[in-house]
N, C-alpha and C positions, 0 to 999 in steps of 0.2 A: 751126286747131285753137286757136293761141295767141291768134288774135282772139277767138275765141267764148268762150275762157276769160274773156276780159279783161271784154267784153260782160258775160258773165252774173255776173261779180263786181260791174261797174257796178250792173246791177239789183239785185242783192241787197243793196247798199250802199243805193240807192235808198229800198228797201223799209224797210230799218232806219230810216232818218233819217225816214221818214214814220210809222212806226210813234211813235219818239220824239216827233214834233212833236204827233201827237194824242192822247199819253198812255196809259193801260194798265198800261204798267210804269215808265213816267219817275216823277218824283220832283220836280216842278213847284215853284219857289218858292211859299210860302202869306204871305199877309198877314195877321197876327192882331191882332185889337183887343179890349177889354175897356170895359166901362163905367169909372166914376171911382174907385171905392172899392177896396179894399186888397184883400179877399176875391175881388171880379172880376179883378183883374189877378193875383192869386197863381193863380187856375184859368185863367187865360190864359198865364199863364206854365209851367205845368206842363205843358200839352197843348203849347207851343211846343218846351218841352225833350225832350219823347218824342219829337217828329218828328225836330228836331235830330239825338238821337241814332242814327235811322234813316236818317241822312242828306238828310234835307229842309233846304234854306236856309228860313229865317223870315225875313220883314221884320215888326217889332213897331210897334202903335201903341195899348199899353196908356194907359188911363185917358181914353179918348176923351168923355167925360162921361156924363149920362144916358142912360136907353133911348132916349128922341127925340132922340138924337144918334148913339149907337152904332146901334141898329136902322136908320136909312137911311143909313148908312155901311154895312151888310152887304147892305141890297136893292140899294144904287148900284153897288156892286163896290168902293168904296174899300176893303173887307178882305174876305178869304175866308172867316175864321172869327171866330166869339165865343162865350165861354161865357154861356149865358143860366139864370135861374131859372124853370122851366117855368111856374110860378103866375102870376107876375108878366110873363113873357113874353107867354103869352096874353092874359093882362088888357089887356094894352098894344093889342091888337087887338081883342077883345071881351070887355068887362067881365062878360058874362054867363057865360062858360065855364069858369073855372077852378073846382078841387075840390080836393077834399082827397083826392084820387087822383092821384100822378103818373103812372099810365099814361096815365088818361084825359087827364090834362094834356098829355102827349106828343103824342098823336094827334090831339087837337083842333088843338095849336101845329101840329103836321106838316101837316095839313089846309088850313090858313090859309098856311102858308110855302110850300108848293106853287106859289102864284101870286103869290108875291112876288118882285121881283128876278131872274125869269127860273127861278124855282125854288129854295129852300133846304131841305137835310136834317136833319133833329132826329137826333143819333146816341144812343148808349147814356147813360143820365142816371145819375147817382151815388145811393147808397143814402142816402147823409146829404144833409141838407137845411137851409137857414137862412132862416126865415120873417121877416116883418118883424113887429116887437113897439113897444109904445107903452109906455115905461119913465117912471117919477118915481123922485124921491129918496125915502128912507126916511121922512125928515121929512113929506114932503108927502102920502105915503100916510097917515103916522099922522094928519096934521093934518085930513084930509079923508074918512079911513076910506075909501081906494082901495085895491081888490082887482082890479075887473076895467073893462073900457072904459066900458060902461054906467053906473059911478059917477062918471065925468068929466060926462056931459050936463049936469049941472044946473049944476057949476061951470066950464064950459068956458072962459067968460068972464073968468073972476077970473084967468086963469092966461095966462103965457107960453109958448109953444109955439114948440118946435124943428123945423121939417118940411123935408124937402128942396123945393127951387124947384118943382118941377112937382108939387107934390101937389094942389095945388087942382083939376088936370086928371086925376091920376090916379086910376082905378076902385079901386084896392086902398089908397089913402092918404085923399083929400079923397072921392071915391066912398063909400069904406067909411065913412068917420066919419058922410055926411051921410044917407046912405041908411039903417043901421044902428042908429046911435045920434045921429042928430039936429044932429047939431055939423057947423056951417056955417064951415069953415076961412076962408072969405072973411070973415067977421066976426070972426075972432079976433087978438090981438094974437101974430104971426107973424114969427120969424127963420128967415129961409131959410138952410139948412146941409145940405149932401148928407149923405143918410142913410148910415149903416153907418161912419161913418168918426172918426176921432181927433176933430176940432173939435166936433163935435155933442155927444160924450160928455164932451167937458171944459166947454163951455157949459153942460150939465145940472148938472155936479159943480160948477162953480163958482156955480150959482146964477142964470145970465143966462136959461136958460130953465126951465120947472116940469115941462114934460112935452117929451119928444122920441122920433124913431122911430128906433129903432136895429135891428139886426140881432141874431136871436135866438142866433147864437153871437158876437156881438161881446163880445170879454175885458171889456169895461169894465163890463158889467152884473155881473160875480161880483168886479171888480177894486174899484169904488167901493159896491158893497152896494146898487145900483138895484133897483128892486121892478119886475118886469114884471107888465104889467096883463093879465089873462084877456080873450081875444078872446072873451066870451060869446055873441055873435053870429054868431061863424064865420065873418067875414069875409073871414080870409086863407088861400089856399089851399096846397098844396103846393109846394114850393119846393125840387126836388131840382134838381140842375145838370147840363144837357147841352151840348156844343157845337153850334152850328147854323154848318153848312157851305154854301155855295155850291154849286150842282149844276153849274154850269160849271166850277168848280176840282174837284172829283170826276170830272167827266170825263177830266181829263187824267192823272188817276193810279189806281193799282190801289186800287179800292175799297173789295175786302175786306179789303187789309192796311191801308190807312189807317184803316178803322175800327176795327180789331182792335188796332191801337196805341192810339187815344184811346179806346176801351172800356175797354181793362185798366187805364187810369189811374183813368177815371171808376170803376170799379167798387172801388177800393179806399179813396174818399174817403167816411168819415162824418161822422156830426154830430159824434163827439167827435172826429175829425183836423180838421174844420174849423175848431172852435173851438179845438184845442191849436196850429195854424199861423197862427190868427190871433192867439195870444198871443204868438207868435214876431215876427211883423209889426208889432202893433199897440201890444205895450207893451213888447215888447223892442227894438222900433225897428230889428229886424233887413232885409236887403235881400233883397227878395220873390225874387229869384232863386235867390239862396243858399238860403232857406229851399225854395222848390221843389225844389231840385237834391238837399237831403241828403234830404227826403222822398221823393223818385223812387229815389233809390238804396237808400234803407231799405226799399222798397218791391220791390223787384228788378226796376224798370220801366227802369233806364238802368245805364248802368256806373259 
């Protein structure tokens, strides 16, 4: 009788160990990465802290670089999750697909990513968004009477441009400028600077460049009185943000609970909040982790 009970207990423990090994209710360590600029790092940190608060162990690889670095990192399994801007993320794979509709962008990106890296899932996206913006100093706008991007076509060669290193091959940067506005970035005087970061804003402010690609939520635009040129050919898509997660990682955890945690964080992030938090990081030079933690506590998402 006693032997039977011992054997039964052993079998139960074996079943339990097997269940933990294959996921379902476990909380497997997750590797989170991001693109190189501050806002991507901030969103990655927000997702990381939400998961840590629920008992997940997180390994961070924030600031990997541009999408041509971070996307292969996700596909290859170097990381398990990264925040993505839906329009640009979709354009990275198919420049003809991005639209002004975030739901359409999410669906189209999901269709592509199900075939990448063994399968990648697009989780819920933020109501807020951060689009690509081409900006100039006010004196430049006044001098050349610039209000929209098409106003740059005739004078593009007279100006120094601050553009990300991958702009020439990026369909939403070099591709959009050439196809819609007839501006070939390979023929311009270009200083390669990471988009959406402090150095490119400082270069524009200081006169090292005359036109710069920033992010629409970047605090420097208001801080330095830059003029954002209207995208009158509507080349830039909706850029709501969503976590991308590898399917092989989701198979290790309770997917519904995991998704609920991250969707709750995404749902709270508005455009105004992205801009406000950007001031804290990019202007007040506060630590990304501290800013993320304060925001999450204020939203009631962590203790």
